[in-house]
C-alpha positions in Angstrom: 69.4 86.0 91.5 71.4 86.4 94.7 72.0 83.0 96.5 73.7 82.4 99.9 76.5 80.2 98.2 77.4 83.4 96.4 78.2 85.4 99.4 82.0 86.0 99.6 84.5 88.8 101.1 86.4 91.2 99.1 89.3 90.1 96.8 93.3 89.9 97.8 95.9 92.2 96.6 97.0 90.8 93.2 100.4 92.0 94.0 100.2 89.4 97.2 98.6 86.7 95.1 101.1 86.6 92.6 104.1 87.2 95.1 105.4 90.1 93.4 106.7 93.7 94.4 104.6 96.6 93.6 107.1 97.8 91.2 107.5 94.4 89.5 107.9 94.5 85.7 106.1 92.9 83.0 108.5 89.8 83.0 108.6 89.3 86.8 104.7 89.1 86.8 104.6 86.6 83.7 107.2 84.5 85.3 105.3 84.6 88.8 102.0 83.7 86.9 103.6 81.1 84.9 105.1 79.3 88.0 101.9 79.5 90.3 99.4 78.5 87.5 101.4 75.4 86.5 101.6 74.6 90.3 98.0 75.0 91.1 96.4 74.1 87.8 93.4 71.6 88.5 94.5 69.4 86.0 98.1 68.9 88.0 96.4 68.6 91.4 93.6 65.9 90.9 93.9 64.8 94.5 92.8 68.5 95.6 91.1 69.6 92.4 88.5 71.8 94.2 91.0 73.6 96.3 93.3 73.9 93.2 90.6 75.5 91.3 89.7 78.2 93.9 93.5 79.0 93.9 93.8 79.1 90.3 90.7 81.4 89.7 92.6 83.8 92.4 96.1 83.7 90.1 94.2 84.3 86.9 92.1 87.1 88.1 95.4 88.7 89.7 97.2 88.3 86.5 94.2 89.8 84.2 94.8 92.9 86.5 98.6 93.0 86.4 99.2 92.3 82.8 97.4 95.2 81.6 99.0 98.6 82.2 95.8 100.4 82.3 94.1 98.1 84.6 97.3 98.1 86.8 97.5 101.6 86.9 93.8 102.1 88.0 94.3 99.3 90.6 97.5 101.3 92.0 95.7 104.5 92.3 92.0 103.4 93.4 92.3 99.9 94.6 89.8 97.4 93.2 87.2 100.1 92.6 89.6 101.5 90.1 89.0 98.3 87.9 85.4 98.5 88.4 83.6 97.0 85.2 86.5 95.6 83.6 88.5 93.5 86.1 88.2 89.9 84.6 89.0 90.8 81.0 86.8 89.3 78.1 86.6 85.8 76.9 85.0 82.6 77.6 87.1 81.7 80.6 85.5 84.6 83.1 86.0 83.0 86.6 86.7 79.4 85.1 90.0 78.2 83.8 91.5 77.3 80.5 93.8 74.2 80.0 97.6 74.6 80.8 98.5 75.0 77.0 96.0 78.0 77.2 98.3 79.7 79.9 101.6 78.9 77.7 99.8 80.6 74.6 98.7 83.5 76.6 102.1 84.1 77.8 104.5 83.4 75.3 102.1 83.5 72.4 100.8 80.7 70.0 103.6 79.2 67.6 106.4 80.1 69.9 109.0 77.5 70.8 106.8 76.6 73.6 104.5 74.9 71.1 107.1 72.4 70.2 108.2 72.1 73.9 104.7 71.7 75.5 102.9 70.5 72.4 100.3 73.7 72.6 99.8 74.5 68.9 96.2 74.8 68.6 93.7 76.7 65.8 92.0 79.4 67.3 88.7 80.2 65.5 86.0 82.9 65.5 83.3 81.9 68.2 81.2 82.8 71.1 82.8 84.6 74.1 81.4 85.0 77.7 80.8 88.6 78.7 82.9 90.5 81.1 82.2 90.2 84.7 81.5 93.5 86.3 82.1 95.1 89.8 79.8 97.7 91.4 80.5 99.4 94.8 77.8 100.6 97.2 77.7 102.3 100.6 75.0 101.5 103.0 74.4 102.8 106.6 74.7 100.4 109.4 71.0 100.4 110.1 70.4 98.7 106.7 73.5 96.3 107.3 71.4 95.3 110.4 68.1 95.1 108.9 68.7 94.5 105.4 67.7 96.6 102.5 66.2 96.3 99.0 67.5 98.8 96.9 67.8 99.5 92.9 71.3 100.1 91.6 72.6 101.3 87.9 75.4 99.4 86.5 77.2 100.7 83.3 77.5 97.6 81.1 77.1 96.5 77.4 74.1 95.3 75.3 73.8 93.7 72.1 73.7 96.3 69.1 70.2 96.3 67.9 71.1 97.7 64.4 73.1 94.5 63.4 72.0 92.0 66.2 75.4 91.3 67.5 77.0 90.5 64.4 79.2 93.7 63.9 78.3 94.1 60.3 75.9 96.5 58.5 72.4 95.0 58.1 72.2 92.7 55.1 75.9 91.9 55.1 77.9 89.3 56.6 81.7 88.7 57.7 84.0 87.1 54.9 86.7 84.5 55.5 90.0 86.1 55.9 92.1 85.9 52.8 95.4 86.0 54.7 94.8 83.0 57.0 92.0 81.3 54.9 89.9 81.1 58.0 92.2 79.6 60.2 92.9 82.5 62.7 96.7 81.8 62.4 99.5 82.1 59.9 102.2 79.2 59.6 105.9 79.9 58.7 108.4 77.1 58.2 112.0 78.0 58.8 114.2 75.0 58.6 113.3 72.1 61.2 110.8 74.7 62.9 107.3 75.6 62.1 106.3 78.8 63.5 102.6 79.8 64.3 101.2 83.3 65.1 97.9 84.9 65.2 96.7 86.5 62.1 97.4 90.1 62.1 94.5 90.9 59.6 91.8 89.1 61.4 93.5 89.1 65.2 92.9 85.3 65.1 89.3 85.5 64.5 89.3 83.8 61.0 86.8 86.2 59.5 86.9 89.8 58.6 84.4 92.5 58.5 84.4 94.5 55.4 81.2 96.3 55.7 81.0 97.5 59.5 77.9 98.2 61.4 77.7 102.2 61.8 76.3 101.9 65.2 78.8 99.7 67.1 81.7 99.6 64.5 82.2 95.9 64.5 81.9 95.4 68.1 78.4 94.0 68.2 77.7 95.5 71.5 77.1 99.2 72.8 77.3 100.9 76.1 74.1 100.7 78.4 73.2 101.3 81.7 71.0 98.7 83.4 68.8 98.9 86.6 68.9 96.2 88.9 66.9 95.4 92.2 69.3 94.1 94.7 68.8 92.7 98.3 71.3 93.5 100.7 71.1 90.7 103.6 70.5 91.3 107.2 74.1 91.1 109.0 75.9 92.4 105.8 79.4 93.3 106.9 82.1 95.7 105.3 83.6 94.1 102.3 80.9 91.7 101.5 80.6 90.7 97.9 77.3 89.5 96.5 77.5 87.7 93.1 74.4 88.0 90.8 74.9 85.4 88.0 74.3 86.8 84.3 74.0 90.4 85.4 77.3 91.4 83.7 78.0 92.5 80.3 76.4 90.7 77.5 78.6 87.8 75.7 80.1 88.4 72.3 78.7 86.5 69.4 75.8 84.8 71.3 78.4 84.1 74.4 77.0 83.9 77.9 76.8 87.1 80.0 79.2 87.8 82.6 78.4 88.2 86.4 78.0 91.2 88.5 79.9 91.5 91.7 78.3 94.1 94.2 80.7 95.0 96.8 79.2 96.3 100.0 80.7 99.2 102.1 79.3 100.0 105.6 79.4 103.6 106.5 80.9 104.5 110.0 78.3 105.1 112.5 78.5 108.0 115.2 77.3 105.9 117.9 78.3 102.5 117.4 81.3 100.4 116.3 81.3 97.1 115.2 83.3 94.0 116.1 82.0 91.0 114.1 78.4 90.7 115.0 78.7 92.7 118.2 78.0 96.4 118.7 80.1 98.8 120.9 78.9 101.9 122.3 80.0 104.3 125.3 77.5 106.4 127.6 78.4 108.7 130.6 76.8 108.4 134.0 76.8 110.8 136.7 79.2 109.5 139.9 75.9 109.6 142.1 74.6 107.0 139.5 77.4 105.1 139.8 77.5 105.0 143.4 73.9 104.6 144.2 72.8 102.6 141.2 70.2 103.8 138.4 68.2 102.8 135.4 69.4 104.6 132.4 68.2 104.8 128.7 71.0 103.7 126.1 71.0 103.7 122.6 70.4 100.7 120.5 69.8 100.5 116.4 66.5 102.1 115.6 65.7 103.3 119.2 66.7 103.1 122.8 66.5 100.5 125.9 67.0 100.4 129.7 70.0 99.4 131.3 70.3 98.7 134.9 73.4 100.3 136.7 74.0 98.4 140.1 75.4 100.5 143.2 79.1 100.8 143.0 79.7 100.7 139.2 83.2 101.9 138.4 84.3 103.9 135.2 84.9 101.7 132.5 82.5 98.6 133.2 81.3 97.0 130.2 77.9 95.5 130.4 76.6 93.0 127.7 73.1 93.1 126.4 72.7 89.7 124.5 71.1 89.6 121.4 71.0 93.3 120.7 73.6 93.4 118.1 74.0 92.7 114.7 71.9 89.6 112.9 74.2 86.6 111.9 75.0 86.1 108.4 74.5 83.1 106.1 71.3 82.0 107.7 72.5 81.7 110.9 69.9 82.4 113.7 70.2 85.0 116.5 72.0 88.0 116.8 75.5 89.4 118.2 75.3 91.3 121.4 75.5 95.1 122.2 78.6 95.9 124.7 78.2 99.1 126.6 81.1 100.9 128.3 79.9 103.3 131.1 82.1 106.3 131.8 81.7 107.9 135.2 81.7 111.6 135.1 83.0 113.6 137.9 81.4 116.9 138.5 84.2 119.9 137.9 82.0 122.5 139.7 80.0 122.5 142.9 77.8 124.8 144.9 78.6 125.3 148.3 75.8 122.9 149.7 77.1 120.1 147.2 80.7 120.5 148.6 79.6 120.3 152.1 77.8 117.5 151.4 80.5 115.4 149.9 83.1 116.8 152.5 80.5 115.2 155.1 80.6 112.0 153.2 84.2 111.9 153.2 84.6 112.5 156.9 82.1 109.7 157.5 84.3 107.7 155.4 87.4 108.5 156.8 88.8 109.6 153.5 91.6 112.4 153.5 90.4 115.6 151.2 91.5 119.0 150.7 90.3 121.2 153.8 89.8 124.2 151.8 88.9 124.9 148.2 91.2 128.1 147.7 92.2 129.8 145.0 95.4 130.2 143.0 95.8 133.4 144.5 95.3 132.5 148.1 97.7 129.6 147.7 100.2 131.7 146.6 99.7 134.3 149.1 99.6 131.4 151.8 103.2 130.2 150.6 104.9 133.6 151.0 103.3 134.6 154.7 103.8 131.2 156.1 
């Protein structure tokens, strides 16, 4: 369910987060991630743990994109929408964070020399894994952003395989202990003083192997699925707003908790209004007689029209502020922004003889110099040669 505490803005560029160029190679990305993860890990910043946690999540997420060639390519081509549905990777960490030892193992592999330097050697066993977080981009009109909207969206995701109930094995069978690592998930090899541990190549660290796979999901325990979800666009939604729906992401693996769904809101441009924070801006044209003498005119507002009083002597470019006629404030704040109306005074390009006579009379009364005649171009050229 949507909660106000789960409203946030779109994410930062992962290259900017890690401080690397867009052509950085794999080693540069690893070094940047290792340095930043070590610096901002919450365990190493107990005095500012909450701030460090948010920063660490941001760093983790950026690394999840850039370390995977496929995800990185999609991001480079399409931005965040290019990695929709698979931006956070699988595993139990999700938006959380593991220990600093997990970072070392992820970067250099379990059993590397860093095991002995940092003391990070662990035994990984098969177990529940959290489902992937998903992203869904939607477009709404400015009217929907102002008034809010209830809508139903379709989300490509995964669900538990009904044939094997998530086990990945054929009905009636079960996984067996991996004979290569004896269920440890790692293989250990001694070489003189050092003992090297590495992920078991047969079970890939799971500790078990499937000898009789499910014919429907082929050991995955999950199958593709399109879910429908009713969501609420809050009043005052801005472009780039992210709404998080807990548990609406991919189903977990082996009984793991589901991921979350992140709905990114994009507000389409409007043909009349521009938006600046919670204020709306528009322009209207008025006749020069209305500007001189004043008038009451109709102006557009979201969902209809309103009246605006033009005082006598209004200059072109004047901006009128209509309080509370803008966009509702987000995050439960009361009230609305304002509507800013810029008026442009239109000067007529063609006048009847009577209109021209009256304007000349006005100019004479006011003592203003104007052209004495409205000659055609031919007449002006003729006068120049005969004078």
